[in-house]
N, C-alpha and C positions, 0 to 999 in steps of 0.2 A: 661737660654738659650735664645739666641737672635732670634732663628728661630721658627716661629709658627708651622711649619710642625713637627719639632722635639718635640715640646711640645705635639702635638697630638699623635705622635708615642710613646713617652715615657709613656703616659697614658695607652697604650695597653700592656705594659710589665708586667711581674710578679711583684706583689707588693714588693717582697723582694729585687728587684734590681733597682727599679725606682730611688730611691735617689742616689744610687751608680753611675748610668749612668748620672744622672743630675749633680751631683757634678763633675764628670769626665769632662763632656762637658763644664761646667761653667769654670773650671780651664783652660782647653785647650783654650777656647775663650779669657780668661783674659791674660794668659801667651803669647799667640801668636798674640793677637789682631785681631782675625778673627772670622767668624761665621761658626759654624759646623752644618751640617744637618744630622739627622738620616735618611739615605736613606731607610733602612728597619730595623725593629725590629721584632715584632711578624709576623710569617708567618704560614698559614695553611699548613696541610700536602699536600693538592693539589697544593698549590703554590710552596712548596718545591719540590714536584715531577716534576713539570713543569720546574723548574730551573735545577734539576738533569738531565732531559732529554736533555737539551742543550748540544750539542757537542757529544751526544750519539745517540739518536733516532730522535732528532730535530736539525735543523741548528743552528749554532752559536758555540761559544767557551764554553768549560767546565768552569763553574763558581762555582761549588760546588761538593764535593765528598760525600755529605750526601743526601740520599733519604728521603722522608717524614718520620717523626718519629725519625730520627737520627741526627737532627740538633737542636742546642740549640735555634734557632729561633722559632721552633715549640712549644716551651714552654715559650716564652717571656723572654728568658734569654740571648739574644744576640742582638747586633746592628751592622749595617754597617754604617760607617760615611764617609762624604766627606766635603770638604771646599766649602762654598758658596761665590761666588764673589759678589762685591757690586751691580752688575746689576741683581743678583738673579740666575745667571747661576752657574752650578756646575763645580768646578775646580778639575778634576780627577787627575791632576798632583801633588797635594799636597803631600808633603813628609811625609807619615804616619810613617816612621821610627822614628820620633820624639815622637811618642805617647806611646810606651811600658812602659817607666818609670812612666807615669801618670796612665796607666792601673794598674800597680803593686801597686801604692799608694792606689788605690780604690778597690783592690782585684779583678780586672778584668783580665781574661786570654786573652792575645793578640793572636787571631787566626792566624794572619799573620806569626807567628813563627812555626805553626804546620807543621810537615813533613808528607806527605802522602806516604804510602807504598802500592804499587799495589800488 
């Protein structure tokens, strides 16, 4: 991985998925010639609950449908990624639709394809 923050965050993931996510990111960086950052990996239940409150009991947009204990992040089994520009800023417009085939290659479930039913 090219990004030092991603290295730090992958170290906090469950040992059974660390290599899986590392290989995934390494291939994405090689194939697309860019740097990927793990924005978040492991999250505590309190951090998850705070995100879950957004758009519900706190200001902001809804960013998750999982309260604490119901997210794979709470067990170090999930990551959120973004593209890092050369100046270190995050490019939120990166087309993540290119990533699912690489997820499948490494046995990673692409959460972007999940359908939420109210």
